[in-house]
C-alpha angles and dihedrals in degrees: 000000000000121000121231093264093053091047092051092049092048091049091050092047094050093047093048093048092048089051099044107020090221128116110264120235127204094257093051090045092052091057095042095050096046090223119138096227130141118250088245092056092049091049090053092051091047089051089054091049090050092052088053090054094244097117135020137204117232114222093238097054142047090219128089134239130198120261122219087261089054091050090051093053090046093051095044101045112012107038119100115188114205116215115230146121100290102159124072092180124085131213109221122207111261142133109325092246091055093045091053093046092048091048092053090050091048093051090049097047094046097044098035086222132083121310119206129184127182108216118236117276118240120230110262096232123146132194097195137007127192139173119209120192111231096176139338092289104021127078130181114223113207123188123185118197124213088256091057097255111149123209126177142179134186110234134181100232129120133215097017095139092091091051093049091051091050093048093049092048097047110022111029110135095023126114115258091241090055089050090050092054093046091049091053091052094049099042092094090059096049131081110262093244095054090042093057091046091051092050091051092048095050092045093051092044090052092050092051093048092045095052092082097030116109123356129192118240112201127194133178103024089147089061088079089066089072094047109099091211088067106024090064093054116050091184092062091043092051091048091051093050090048087055092052092046096052095044093183095102091046091053091052092049093049090046089056090048091054089066093063130075120241126352119344125199128202113191122199113319096347091117119064088210095059101029097175116127091205097054132078127189125206110191143167136180124241128215138214117196090349095306125110107240104164149350136237137185153151124262120200144127121311085247094072130130095257096187092059093042091053090052093048094048095043095050094042091052090056092046092051092050091050094046093049092046091053092045093062 
């Protein structure tokens, strides 16, 4: 456990480093903390913080910088976010695609980092499902939504006609997740052959419907070019751009974030989906009619002003939810 003096010095060091981007020496730290301590005393405390893995000393400087562990302690126990009107921009109700794109641009312009928004997921409801045999080993899966949208996929599965008839008779109009739960409950009462067919049908139907569900809109990737933490290391910059291009890992991270209340912060490599020590993600879910339908966030260096990022993400998430609700 850190005593109050050590906590205050660590807080001052993190804030100074976030502001200046330069290793913090004992003299600078003494002024920043407001404590009347001798340089020797401050150096001893900094040495203790370094042993705890909260700060580190770059080889080229006598000063110290926060580690990801230090940032985490700072965010969890020392950060106070003031509530206030931070945004001067407004997010007008519009088509969902435009709302999402505008929100990503807003996050990017306000943070000066990368804004990401996961588009709302559509309810996986079907009106009709059918399997057409194309050959002995190939079957065409056709799903018709209540709006008349038709999606299809060629699959290599035999004898699915019985499963399609059963699904249409018992589950038409229900969400795929509801069907999945009902199927699990009824498996014990079904013959093993039909049960396996039903499982395959529901799984394939879910995959087809989920292919277009939820996309990630990214804005401001080029902002990282002006961040010294990345511009000085082309390897880190290339890895970050690869992450934005693939999007899959971002979608998984945002999906995890949607399961938490409020703003969630991933520092450095804390998330297995964005395993970059130099990146932090500040995210929050947004709701429409009281239901979480997507997630948004800001991606930037670990040396980011977390208090401001939390405000930006929190307010933007509420604005997106309001805009989408009014667009219905």
